[in-house]
C-alpha positions, 0 to 999 in steps of 0.5 A: 762257405756260409752266403753272405746275408742281409736284412731286406732293404735298399742297401741290401738290394743295391748289393744284390743288384751288383751280385746278380750283375756278376753272375751270382745267385741271390735268395730273395723274398717273394709275395709267396715263398723265397725265391732263388734268381740269377741275372737273365744275361748270366751265361749258364745262368739257368743251369746254375739254378737247377744245379743249386736245386739239384733238379733236372731240367724238367720244367721251365722257369719263369721270370719275375719282372717289375712291371707290364712294360717289362712284360712287353719287351719279352713277349707279345701280349694279346688283349686277354693278356693285357687285361689280366696284367692290368687287373692282377699284377702285381699279384699271384698271376703268371702268363704264358706269352708268345715270345718276342722272335727278336728277343733273345732269351736263354734256355729257360727250360734248362734243355739247351734250346729257346722256348717259344713261349715265356712265363712271366709274373709281377710279384706283390713284393717290392724286393723282386720288382725292384731287382727286375728294374735293376738288372732285368727280368729274373729267372727265378725258382723256389728256394729249396732242394729238389722234392723238399719243402720250399724254405720258410726264412733265411735260416732254412735257405742257409741249411738247404742251400749253403753255399749254392747261394751268394747272397740272401736278402732276409725278409723274414718269415715267407708269407707262404700261401698257394703259388700263383695261378698259371695262364697260357694266353697263347691260345684262344680261348685261353687256358689255366694251366695250374690253379693257385692264388687267382681263382678262375672265377676272377679271371673269368670276370675279368675277361668278361668285363673286357668283353672277350672270350672266357677260359677254355675248358 
C-alpha cells in the first residue's frame, strides 16, 4: 500500500502528530536528510524503525527534540552541554547526555535494555521541531534501507520504504550535507565521537569562551 503523502505545512504536521500519536511511522524532512520517526511513547516503536530499515539493532537511535528545555527533561546537562546547546542548537550537533534516572525511555539501542545515555539533537528545520513539540521527543533515523543511500525526496522514500511508512511529509528535495557532529558530554573533557556538520574548532572556541575544558584527544 502506498503511504499517504502531503506537502509539509501546518495542516500536514497536525495530521502527522495524530499519526505518530496512534503509533505510526512518519517520514519527515530535516535540515540534512529525510528521517523516519515514531513517538517515543509507542510500544515497539523502535523495533518498527529497525524493521522499516531492515537493519539489525546495532546502533542507538537519537532523539530529535524541540528545544533545550525538552533536552533537560530527558538528560542531565552539565556546563559544557549547556554552552554547546546555547551556541549550536538548532543545528548540526548531537549531544550525548547522561539519561535522567527517573525518566523512563524505550530501548533506543534496539536490544531490549535502557541505555544510561541519550543522544539528542534540535534540528534546524521547523517540521521535526513542531512535531517534537506536539508529541514529545522523536526517535528518528535516516529514511533508507540499511546499506543504501538516504532518500533525497518523497519519491525516493516511497520507492525505498513503501508501506513501512504511514505518512510522508513532502518538504521537497533534502538539503543534504554532512551528518551532525556527535559530542559525548558524559566525560571530562568531553569527546567528539563523530565529526560532521559542526567543526571541532567551533566547539573548542565555544568551550574556551565559556572558560570550560576543551575537547579530549
